[in-house]
C-alpha positions in Angstrom: 0.0 0.0 0.0 1.4 3.3 -1.0 2.1 6.1 1.5 1.6 8.8 -1.2 -1.4 11.1 -1.0 -1.1 11.6 -4.8 -2.1 8.9 -7.3 0.8 8.6 -9.8 0.6 6.7 -13.1 4.0 5.9 -14.7 2.6 6.2 -18.2 5.5 4.0 -19.3 8.0 6.8 -18.6 11.6 5.8 -18.3 13.0 5.6 -14.8 15.7 8.1 -15.9 13.0 10.6 -16.8 11.1 10.0 -13.5 14.4 10.6 -11.7 15.0 13.8 -13.7 11.6 15.1 -12.8 12.3 14.5 -9.1 15.8 16.0 -9.2 14.5 19.2 -10.9 11.8 19.6 -8.3 14.2 18.8 -5.5 16.6 21.4 -6.7 14.1 24.2 -6.6 13.0 23.2 -3.1 16.5 23.2 -1.7 17.2 26.6 -3.3 14.0 28.0 -1.9 14.8 26.7 1.6 18.3 28.3 1.3 16.7 31.6 0.2 14.4 31.7 3.2 17.5 31.4 5.4 19.2 34.2 3.5 16.1 36.3 3.7 16.0 36.0 7.5 19.7 37.0 7.5 19.0 40.1 5.4 21.2 38.8 2.5 18.3 39.1 0.0 15.6 41.7 0.0 12.4 39.8 -0.8 11.2 36.3 -1.7 8.1 34.9 -3.4 7.9 31.3 -2.4 6.8 28.6 -4.8 7.1 25.8 -2.2 4.4 23.3 -2.9 4.0 24.3 -6.5 7.3 22.9 -8.0 5.6 20.2 -10.1 4.0 22.8 -12.4 7.1 24.7 -13.3 9.3 21.7 -13.7 6.8 19.5 -15.5 5.8 22.2 -18.0 9.4 23.2 -18.7 10.5 19.6 -19.2 7.6 19.1 -21.7 8.9 21.9 -23.9 11.7 22.1 -26.4 14.7 24.2 -25.4 14.0 26.8 -28.1 10.3 27.3 -27.1 9.6 30.5 -25.1 8.3 30.4 -21.5 6.9 33.4 -19.7 7.0 32.6 -16.0 5.7 34.3 -12.8 7.0 34.9 -9.3 6.7 31.3 -8.1 8.2 29.6 -11.2 11.8 29.1 -10.0 11.6 25.6 -11.6 11.4 27.2 -15.1 14.8 28.9 -14.6 16.5 26.0 -13.0 15.1 23.4 -15.4 16.4 25.5 -18.3 19.8 25.1 -16.5 20.5 28.8 -15.9 23.8 28.8 -13.8 22.8 29.3 -10.2 25.5 31.9 -9.7 23.6 34.1 -12.2 20.3 33.7 -10.5 21.9 34.4 -7.1 23.6 37.5 -8.5 20.3 38.6 -9.9 18.6 38.4 -6.5 21.5 40.3 -5.0 21.6 43.0 -7.6 25.0 42.0 -8.9 26.3 42.8 -12.4 26.4 39.1 -13.6 22.6 38.9 -13.0 20.2 39.8 -15.8 19.2 43.3 -15.0 22.4 45.1 -13.8 20.7 45.7 -10.5 17.8 47.5 -12.1 15.1 45.0 -11.2 14.8 42.2 -8.8 13.7 38.6 -8.3 12.1 37.2 -11.5 11.4 40.5 -13.3 13.8 39.7 -16.1 14.1 37.9 -19.4 16.9 36.1 -21.2 16.9 35.3 -24.9 19.7 32.8 -24.2 17.4 30.6 -22.3 14.1 31.7 -24.0 12.6 32.9 -20.8 10.6 36.2 -20.7 10.1 37.5 -17.2 7.1 39.3 -15.8 6.3 42.8 -14.7 4.4 43.4 -11.4 1.2 44.1 -13.3 0.9 40.4 -14.1 -1.6 40.4 -16.9 0.4 42.1 -19.7 2.7 39.1 -20.2 -0.3 37.1 -21.5 -0.5 39.4 -24.6 3.3 39.2 -25.0 3.0 35.5 -25.3 0.5 36.1 -28.1 3.1 38.1 -30.0 5.8 35.5 -29.6 3.3 32.8 -30.8 2.2 34.9 -33.7 5.8 35.2 -34.8 6.2 31.4 -34.6 3.1 30.9 -36.7 4.1 33.5 -39.3 7.5 31.8 -39.6 5.9 28.3 -39.6 8.3 27.2 -36.8 5.8 24.7 -35.3 6.7 25.9 -31.8 4.5 26.4 -28.7 4.7 29.4 -26.4 3.9 28.9 -22.7 2.8 31.7 -20.4 2.0 31.5 -16.7 -0.4 33.5 -14.6 -2.2 33.0 -11.3 -5.9 32.8 -10.5 -5.8 36.5 -9.4 -4.3 37.5 -12.7 -7.3 36.0 -14.6 -9.4 38.9 -13.1 -7.5 41.4 -15.2 -8.7 42.6 -18.5 -5.4 41.6 -20.1 -6.4 37.9 -19.5 -9.6 38.3 -21.5 -7.9 40.3 -24.3 -5.0 37.9 -24.7 -7.2 34.8 -24.8 -9.6 36.4 -27.2 -6.8 37.5 -29.6 -5.2 34.1 -29.4 -8.5 32.4 -30.2 -9.4 34.7 -33.1 -5.9 34.3 -34.6 -5.5 30.6 -33.6 -2.1 31.2 -31.9 -0.1 28.3 -30.5 -0.1 29.5 -26.8 -0.6 27.5 -23.6 -2.2 29.7 -21.1 -1.2 28.1 -17.8 -3.1 29.3 -14.7 -1.7 28.3 -11.4 -4.7 28.3 -9.2 -3.1 28.3 -5.7 -6.1 29.4 -3.7 -5.3 33.0 -3.0 -4.4 36.2 -4.7 -2.2 37.5 -1.9 -4.9 37.2 0.8 -8.0 37.3 -1.4 -9.5 33.8 -1.7 -10.8 32.5 -5.0 -14.4 32.9 -4.1 -13.8 36.6 -4.0 -11.8 36.5 -7.3 -14.3 34.9 -9.6 -17.8 33.3 -9.6 -17.4 30.1 -11.5 -16.4 26.6 -10.5 -13.2 26.3 -12.5 -11.1 28.9 -14.4 -10.8 26.3 -17.2 -14.6 26.7 -17.7 -13.9 30.1 -19.2 -12.3 28.5 -22.2 -15.7 27.7 -23.7 -16.4 31.4 -23.8 -13.4 32.1 -25.9 -13.9 29.1 -28.1 -10.7 27.4 -26.9 -9.9 24.0 -25.5 -9.2 23.8 -21.8 -7.9 21.3 -19.3 -7.7 20.9 -15.6 -4.5 19.3 -14.2 -3.5 18.3 -10.7 -0.7 20.8 -10.2 0.9 18.7 -7.4 1.2 15.6 -9.5 4.5 15.9 -11.5 3.7 12.9 -13.7 0.3 14.2 -14.7 1.7 17.7 -15.3 4.5 16.4 -17.5 2.6 13.8 -19.5 -0.5 15.9 -20.2 1.4 19.1 -21.1 3.8 17.1 -23.3 0.8 15.6 -25.1 -0.9 19.0 -25.4 2.3 20.8 -26.6 2.9 18.2 -29.3 -0.7 18.6 -30.5 -0.4 22.4 -30.7 2.9 22.2 -32.6 1.1 20.2 -35.3 -2.2 22.1 -35.1 -1.6 25.7 -33.9 -4.3 26.9 -31.4 -4.5 28.3 -27.9 -5.1 26.0 -24.9 -6.2 27.1 -21.4 -4.8 24.9 -18.7 -5.8 25.3 -15.0 -3.4 23.7 -12.5 -5.0 23.0 -9.2 -2.4 23.6 -6.5 -1.9 25.6 -3.3 0.4 28.3 -1.9 1.5 27.0 1.5 3.6 30.1 2.3 2.7 33.8 2.1 2.3 35.8 -1.2 5.8 36.9 -0.2 7.4 36.1 3.1 6.4 39.3 4.8 2.7 38.6 4.2 2.5 35.4 6.2 -0.4 32.9 6.1 -2.6 34.0 9.0 -5.5 34.5 6.7 -5.5 30.8 5.7 -7.4 28.3 7.8 -5.1 25.7 9.5 -7.1 22.8 8.2 -6.7 23.9 4.6 -2.9 24.3 5.1 -2.7 20.8 6.7 -4.7 19.1 4.0 -2.5 20.6 1.2 0.7 19.9 3.1 -0.1 16.2 2.8 -0.2 16.7 -1.0 3.4 18.1 -1.1 4.6 17.3 -4.7 8.1 16.4 -3.7 7.6 14.3 -0.6 4.8 12.4 -2.3 6.9 11.7 -5.4 9.9 10.7 -3.4 7.7 8.1 -1.6 6.4 6.9 -4.9 9.9 6.5 -6.4 11.2 4.6 -3.3 8.2 2.3 -3.1 8.6 1.4 -6.8 12.4 0.8 -6.4 13.3 3.7 -8.7 15.0 5.7 -5.9 16.8 4.4 -2.8 17.9 6.3 0.2 21.5 6.3 -0.7 20.8 7.8 -4.2 18.5 10.3 -2.6 21.1 11.5 -0.2 23.6 11.7 -3.0 21.3 13.9 -5.1 20.6 16.2 -2.1 24.3 16.5 -1.3 25.1 17.2 -5.0 22.5 20.0 -5.2 23.4 21.5 -1.9 27.1 21.6 -2.9 26.2 23.3 -6.1 24.0 25.9 -4.3 26.7 26.7 -1.8 29.4 26.9 -4.4 27.4 29.3 -6.6 26.3 31.4 -3.6 30.0 31.9 -2.7 30.7 33.1 -6.3 27.7 35.5 -6.2 28.4 36.8 -2.7 32.1 37.5 -3.6 31.2 39.4 -6.8 31.8 43.1 -6.5 28.8 45.3 -6.1 27.7 47.4 -9.0 29.4 50.8 -9.2 26.8 53.4 -10.1 27.6 55.2 -13.4 25.4 58.0 -14.7 26.6 57.3 -18.3 25.8 53.6 -18.1 22.3 54.4 -16.8 21.5 57.0 -19.4 23.0 55.0 -22.3 20.9 52.0 -21.5 17.5 53.7 -21.7 17.5 53.3 -25.5 19.3 50.8 -27.8 21.8 53.1 -29.4 21.3 53.4 -33.1 23.0 55.5 -35.8 20.5 57.6 -37.7 20.7 55.9 -41.0 20.5 58.6 -43.6 18.9 57.5 -46.9 18.4 60.2 -49.4 15.8 60.1 -52.2 16.7 59.9 -55.9 15.3 63.4 -56.4 12.0 62.6 -58.1 9.0 64.0 -56.2 5.3 64.8 -56.5 2.9 66.9 -54.7 0.9 64.8 -52.3 -1.3 65.2 -49.2 -0.1 64.6 -45.6 -2.1 61.4 -45.5 -0.6 60.1 -48.7 2.9 60.7 -47.3 2.1 58.5 -44.3 0.6 55.8 -46.6 3.7 55.9 -48.8 6.1 55.6 -45.9 4.2 52.6 -44.6 4.0 50.9 -47.9 7.7 51.4 -48.7 8.7 50.2 -45.3 6.6 47.1 -45.7 8.5 46.4 -48.9 11.8 47.1 -47.2 11.1 44.7 -44.3 9.6 41.5 -45.6 8.1 40.4 -42.2 7.0 43.8 -40.9 3.5 43.5 -39.5 0.8 46.3 -39.2 -2.0 45.7 -36.7 -5.0 47.8 -35.8 -8.8 48.1 -35.8 -10.4 48.1 -39.3 -7.0 48.5 -41.1 -7.4 45.5 -43.5 -10.2 45.4 -46.0 -11.6 48.6 -44.8 -8.3 50.4 -45.1 -8.4 52.0 -41.7 -10.6 54.8 -40.3 -8.7 57.3 -42.5 -8.1 54.9 -45.4 -4.3 55.1 -44.9 -3.9 51.3 -45.4 -6.3 51.0 -48.2 -5.0 48.4 -50.7 -2.5 47.0 -48.3 -4.2 43.7 -48.0 -3.9 43.1 -51.8 -0.2 44.1 -51.6 0.9 42.4 -48.5 -1.7 39.8 -47.4 -3.7 39.3 -44.3 -0.8 37.8 -42.3 1.0 41.1 -42.3 -2.0 43.5 -42.4 -4.0 42.3 -39.4 -7.4 43.5 -38.3 -7.5 43.3 -34.5 -10.3 43.0 -32.0 -11.0 46.2 -29.9 -8.2 45.6 -27.4 -5.5 48.2 -27.4 -3.7 46.6 -24.4 -3.3 43.1 -25.8 -2.3 44.4 -29.3 0.5 46.6 -27.9 1.6 43.5 -25.8 1.5 41.4 -28.9 3.7 43.9 -30.7 6.2 43.6 -27.9 6.1 39.8 -28.2 6.8 40.1 -32.0 9.8 42.3 -31.2 11.1 39.6 -28.7 10.8 37.1 -31.6 12.7 39.5 -34.0 9.8 41.0 -36.0 9.1 44.7 -36.4 5.6 45.9 -36.0 3.4 48.9 -36.3 0.2 49.4 -34.2 -2.4 51.9 -35.3 -4.4 53.5 -32.6 -7.6 54.4 -34.5 -7.4 57.6 -32.5 -4.6 58.6 -30.2 -7.2 59.0 -27.4 -7.7 55.2 -27.4 -4.1 54.6 -26.3 -5.3 55.2 -22.7 -6.8 51.6 -22.9 -3.2 50.4 -23.7 -1.3 52.7 -21.4 0.2 50.1 -19.1 2.1 48.1 -21.8 3.4 51.3 -23.4 4.9 52.8 -20.3 5.8 49.6 -18.4 6.7 47.1 -21.1 7.9 49.0 -24.2 9.5 51.9 -22.3 11.4 49.9 -19.7 12.3 46.8 -21.6 15.7 47.8 -22.9 16.8 49.4 -19.6 15.6 46.4 -17.6 17.0 43.5 -19.4 18.6 44.6 -22.7 15.6 43.6 -24.9 14.6 46.3 -27.4 10.9 46.9 -28.2 10.9 47.4 -32.0 7.4 48.9 -32.1 5.9 52.0 -33.7 2.5 53.1 -32.5 0.7 55.4 -34.9 -1.3 58.1 -33.1 -3.9 60.0 -35.2 -4.6 63.0 -33.0 -5.6 66.6 -32.8 -8.6 69.0 -32.6 -10.0 71.7 -34.9 -12.1 69.0 -36.6 -15.2 69.0 -34.3 -14.6 65.5 -33.0 -15.1 66.2 -29.3 -13.4 65.0 -26.1 -12.7 61.4 -27.1 -11.3 61.8 -30.6 -9.3 65.1 -30.5 -6.7 64.9 -27.7 -3.1 65.7 -28.3 -1.7 63.5 -25.5 2.0 63.5 -26.3 2.9 64.8 -22.8 1.7 61.5 -21.4 4.7 59.9 -23.0 7.4 62.5 -23.4 8.0 62.3 -19.6 8.4 58.5 -19.7 12.0 57.5 -20.2 12.5 54.9 -22.9 9.9 56.2 -25.4 10.6 58.2 -28.5 7.8 60.7 -29.6 7.6 62.1 -33.1 5.1 64.7 -34.3 5.6 66.0 -37.9 3.9 69.1 -39.3 4.5 68.6 -43.1 4.1 65.7 -45.6 7.8 65.6 -46.4 8.7 65.2 -42.7 5.9 62.8 -42.1 7.2 60.3 -44.6 10.8 60.6 -43.8 10.3 60.5 -40.0 8.0 57.6 -40.2 10.5 55.5 -42.2 13.1 56.4 -39.6 10.8 55.5 -36.7 10.2 52.1 -38.3 14.0 51.6 -38.8 14.6 52.6 -35.1 14.7 49.5 -32.9 13.3 51.5 -29.9 9.6 52.1 -29.2 8.3 55.2 -31.1 4.9 57.0 -30.7 4.2 58.6 -34.0 1.7 61.4 -33.9 -0.3 62.3 -37.0 -2.6 65.3 -36.8 -5.9 64.4 -38.4 -6.6 68.0 -39.4 -3.5 67.9 -41.6 -4.4 64.6 -43.3 -6.2 66.1 -46.3 -5.8 69.8 -45.9 -2.0 70.0 -46.5 0.0 69.2 -49.7 3.7 69.3 -50.4 6.3 68.1 -52.8 7.5 64.7 -51.4 10.1 62.3 -52.9 8.5 59.4 -54.6 11.0 56.8 -53.4 12.1 55.7 -50.0 14.1 58.1 -47.8 14.6 58.8 -44.1 15.0 61.9 -41.9 16.9 61.8 -38.6 14.9 61.6 -35.4 15.8 64.2 -32.8 16.5 67.1 -35.1 14.3 70.1 -35.3 13.7 72.2 -38.4 14.3 75.9 -38.6 11.7 76.6 -41.2 11.8 80.5 -41.1 14.5 82.8 -39.9 14.3 86.2 -38.3 15.9 88.3 -35.6 13.2 89.6 -33.2 11.7 86.5 -31.7 11.9 82.7 -31.6 8.6 80.7 -32.2 8.8 77.1 -31.1 6.0 74.7 -32.1 5.1 71.4 -33.6 2.2 69.6 -35.4 -0.7 71.7 -36.6 0.3 74.6 -34.4 3.2 75.2 -36.7 0.8 76.2 -39.4 -1.1 78.5 -37.0 2.2 80.3 -36.3 3.0 80.6 -40.0 -0.4 82.0 -40.7 0.0 84.6 -38.0 3.3 85.6 -39.4 1.8 85.9 -42.9 -0.8 88.2 -41.4 2.0 90.3 -39.8 4.8 90.5 -42.4 6.6 93.1 -40.3 7.5 90.5 -37.6 11.0 89.0 -38.1 10.9 85.6 -36.4 12.8 82.3 -36.2 10.2 79.5 -36.5 11.3 76.1 -35.1 9.3 73.0 -36.0 10.4 70.5 -33.3 9.3 67.5 -35.4 10.6 65.1 -32.6 9.6 65.7 -29.0 11.6 62.9 -27.5 14.6 63.1 -28.1 14.3 66.9 -28.1 16.6 69.1 -30.1 17.5 71.7 -27.4 20.6 72.9 -29.3 18.5 74.4 -32.1 16.2 76.1 -29.6 19.0 77.5 -27.5 20.9 78.8 -30.5 17.9 80.7 -31.8 17.0 82.1 -28.3 20.5 83.3 -27.8 20.2 85.2 -31.1 16.7 86.7 -30.7 16.4 87.2 -27.0 12.7 86.4 -26.9 10.8 83.1 -27.2 7.2 82.0 -27.5 6.1 78.4 -27.4 2.9 77.4 -29.1 1.3 74.0 -28.5 -2.1 72.5 -29.2 -2.1 70.5 -26.0 -3.5 72.1 -22.8 -1.1 74.3 -21.0 -0.4 72.7 -17.6 2.1 69.8 -17.8 2.6 70.1 -21.5 5.9 70.0 -23.3 6.0 73.8 -23.6 6.5 73.9 -19.8 9.6 71.8 -20.0 11.0 73.7 -22.9 10.4 76.9 -21.1 12.2 75.6 -18.0 15.2 74.4 -20.1 15.4 77.9 -21.7 15.3 79.6 -18.3 18.0 77.3 -17.0 20.4 77.5 -19.9 19.6 80.8 -21.7 18.5 83.1 -18.9 21.2 85.7 -19.6 20.2 85.9 -23.3 16.5 86.6 -22.6 15.0 90.1 -23.0 11.6 89.0 -21.7 10.0 86.1 -19.9 9.4 82.9 -21.9 5.8 82.9 -23.1 3.7 79.7 -23.4 0.5 79.7 -25.5 -1.7 76.5 -25.4 -5.2 75.2 -25.3 -7.4 75.7 -22.3 -7.1 73.4 -19.3 -10.3 71.7 -20.0 -11.3 68.6 -22.0 -11.8 69.4 -25.7 -15.4 70.4 -26.5 -17.4 69.4 -29.6 -19.2 72.4 -31.1 -17.1 74.8 -33.2 -17.5 77.9 -31.1 -16.4 76.1 -28.0 -13.6 74.4 -29.8 -12.4 77.6 -31.3 -12.3 79.1 -27.8 -10.5 76.1 -26.5 -7.7 76.0 -29.1 -4.9 78.6 -28.8 -4.6 79.6 -32.5 -6.9 82.7 -32.1 -5.0 83.8 -29.0 -1.5 83.4 -30.4 -1.3 86.6 -32.4 -2.1 88.8 -29.4 0.4 86.9 -27.2 3.1 87.2 -29.8 2.7 91.0 -30.2 2.5 91.5 -26.5 5.8 89.7 -26.0 7.4 91.6 -28.9 6.4 94.9 -27.2 7.7 93.8 -23.7 
């Protein structure tokens, strides 16, 4: 009679495989026990224990091929150890040492490594589900017949990202295994306060995807079932939802404790310990004896202690301002590609379309994603005809789910594919704000993974579109390190800057003013060319005053000067807001002594405020008057024309300009 509280079936597995499953689980347990000692000694800062859940991480990872991506969570140490990451590097990561994976910039398992095909989480939990979609999409586009595995907990399934990611994966039939570790509690909140259904796996039916429930403490069941599912998905790409029933026997993290958990519940699950039960099973079936077990433990403990010594003895990171600043963006040389000289007069919107089309031709796997962009051609018809030219694999209509699609774009970048995401209106990016500022922006700084994504942002007022379709929200992103922000005012710049943005391996938000789409024409080169990001354009020269602006507001400034031909002004079109060309601004201000900044965005917190501060700090002695900012009212954007005209600054600019000149 077995002493195990778990019913194991060997499934004709080799004894060597059964021992490997046991050894990999044992290794994670012994590391965790050592980490708890070090935590009490103050030698590591925090620990999220996966004790009692080792079978899931180990079984799933062993069922995958080494080149298949896994996206783990806090309690998935077994993913990292089963992929044979040297322990010294894991220990260095947890101590913030240089040989870790984030150069001391992030902790615990908040990191990724392309070498081991592991993509770490961020604290927001849900976004990594959409990232898995992107990696799986790349696999499907390249016909690699690979599966992508992503973990989340039962608490994470309450986030909107869970719904969005599963829906996208289902609609696009992506080869993703969504693995939910249902361990009873989201921190202290029990499952009956997280969702109102019997099983999380039951939700699969609502997305039209297959689902399974697996005993997460039974290593044999985990390995055999996931192995079977993964092989099926490789041959028939589709998403699968897997719920692993398990339990967290320690606190969410050690400081949390488990006082909120009933003792009887803890006792019942402690009897189902995945390692103790499997050890008993192996011994009773003469697969493991006590001597071999002791040898395994000694071998692992020796490895742990040896690698801890290496990590402890490694020098601490020496802070360097240059290193920190230089790692915010992947450094790229602005590739200058000049046109052949042939040009034609086209509209602003045509310049955007041409830039996209020629970039699609230049990069054979570049993907464009967005709502209604395929057969319909997009809300503004910019991608009309693209389906016929490039096919539905590369011109992808998306569900209405800004968050998941931005996450998918990031996943494509991880897998080496450039992508462009069209926000139907820039306003809608608020529904995808988290992955922009916490995934795209921080990725290269955190673990040296670039986010090769361009997000197109149709924006701007003066078109009677009201408060949800007219915002110029660039200031949301110019203050976020790691994002580039481009905002052209002319068709020539729009095409050349867009192609450069697509070339750039860093995340770029590309603003396109809707009011300029069909109202503005210019001679634009017919063939492919680029313009450097981070360089402003001095589009008019003068001696009395410097006018700094961007987007549609540039044209308001030029119109004002046309109505006042006696004013001699430098007009600077910023073109790129991040990085910002301060040198051009400073040189002009030092020449004219007066500066006025015109923006369409509302005044408080806009980019004009930062430019004004920079000028005051660096050009104060050259100024003959205070820096003047002119912007929209600090209200939402109204709909009817009279109210919108009052809101926008273009009718107030002339008076402010003349007043400053007369100062």
